[in-house]
C-alpha positions, -999 to 999 in steps of 0.1 A, spaced: 0 0 0 29 24 8 43 20 -26 10 25 -43 3 58 -24 39 70 -30 34 64 -68 1 83 -68 17 112 -50 45 113 -76 21 110 -105 -6 135 -93 15 160 -73 51 155 -83 62 147 -48 90 122 -43 82 103 -11 109 91 13 104 63 39 66 60 38 48 43 67 10 36 69 -5 54 98 -43 49 96 -73 44 74 -108 58 73 -140 46 56 -163 74 44 -198 68 31 -211 91 3 -247 87 -9 -235 71 -41 -205 51 -29 -182 42 0 -145 50 -1 -116 38 21 -88 62 25 -53 53 37 -29 78 52 8 75 56 36 94 73 65 103 50 90 128 42 93 143 7 125 148 -12 139 182 -2 130 210 -26 98 193 -40 65 212 -38 31 198 -46 20 207 -81 -15 196 -94 -5 177 -125 -41 169 -134 -55 204 -131 -63 201 -94 -53 227 -68 -23 218 -47 -3 234 -19 8 232 17 -18 245 41 -21 250 79 -51 233 93 -67 267 98 -62 275 61 -79 244 46 -100 255 16 -138 251 19 -137 230 -12 -119 201 7 -138 169 2 -160 157 31 -140 125 37 -108 145 43 -126 171 65 -139 142 87 -103 129 91 -90 163 102 -118 167 127 -111 132 142 -74 140 145 -81 173 162 -104 156 187 -80 127 193 -108 104 182 -94 71 168 -94 34 176 -73 4 170 -104 -18 163 -125 -16 131 -161 -16 142 -173 -5 107 -183 29 119 -178 55 91 -156 85 95 -137 69 124 -99 66 122 -86 30 125 -50 31 136 -25 10 117 3 26 137 -8 43 169 25 61 174 23 76 139 -13 86 143 -6 104 176 24 121 160 2 133 132 -24 147 156 3 165 175 17 178 143 -16 193 132 -21 210 166 13 226 163 2 243 131 35 256 117 40 262 80 68 237 76 44 210 88 17 216 62 -8 194 46 -6 187 8 -40 188 -9 
């Protein structure tokens, strides 16, 4: 899964991912479909910036700067992280973070609370 996500980040945003590790996953239910999102912790090759290669907007944002056009599934993830609302057991509940690595998930939540620009979110 890590290699798949890394390849997508390269293809869609031009980011070269270093040392990816899966942190958690979330299931989100839309009226027309259900999606499962996987999140990883990684570093990017120094000097690389996200560039929307398929016409999408891309950039680094502080949590307080997240654009209102962010998709509902991603908004739900940020809200869960801010509340510290995650579990290690999958009970099938949508919009609930299921930890694949509790240490990484906790680090990500702390990172979001710190809110400094060098620790941004690529969208």
